[in-house]
Steps between C-alpha positions, in 0.01 A plus 500: 500500500428183307273507202174302522561218250291186501707208620762702679299594810722285726826630369712717726639799320856562596716815456563613150815363332815707554600734215739324255861608531673559167863445423746684718733687257662701777811275506739468199441192288836527332693313765257211487512497118883500498528215749242294314681562166837402659350183643360411154836556338670289764267205463390520138819395320358522150534882512871471575730630221674167463179329411446749223859438377446124503169526322647732234789261442259205481279679246794606294667159494214247527211665307640441150648164589343156451682188621488321158535661154183348351527677170814306421316166555291545191801632297698175579264298299387148592629385843466179681416508864858450635627787292210721606567410859866572468427837329258606784746384772790685341300824475387467858854436624630797289243728661563362847877569452416850382281575798748351745806681355362845419153570632521346851836673587337838402225424748753407768703812430204718601528360848879476537526853643485350844225669693170562318398857553184544703487142629567447867776254576308264712530147362127458465454820299796403271370151447154631428646757256699240308201256499304774325779537242508125456123501438525777252776324300319165521187659364692649208663162415168326532356746250786432260433126523120548459566702180739234372244224563221698339711554193594131489136404524396743236738322252265205501191703410364324190348821371840657469657258244789733421663456840429134575822311549564228239564183686633176339343182623606154399216259483584136529253242390525169660357213297483282811187676634 
């Protein structure tokens, strides 16, 4: 029986909608949950224990480090640009040697156990896993460089006169001009 509503006289009333069916909890959800969790662990490499080890090592080694000891620049007194450049290059090379000789071998040592536990041995999965490690280490090194550059730029803040480097400049006046 259709109600008498103005404008709906020509509408054909169909059968009432079927009753909504709720969720079926008769089967166990635990198997589906376990398989989904295992699939996430297999494909989301950032939850792998080696990523945590690499991140902890990066935080311990790289967090307090800056590529150039900028506090020493001010303590050296007045510098000309070649000496300042040599000082910066020497500090960068020293830090690069440190990272190459002690930090990077520790990163490699985490993965020298042969087979990484929990990672299937297909070449695609192994490459994908090591690419994720590469990205993690690259991001940590990029953060180190960004901090170093920010510190370098902050040296030239005119409001902070105490840390501005003292630079010697020779001015040559030419009478010919």
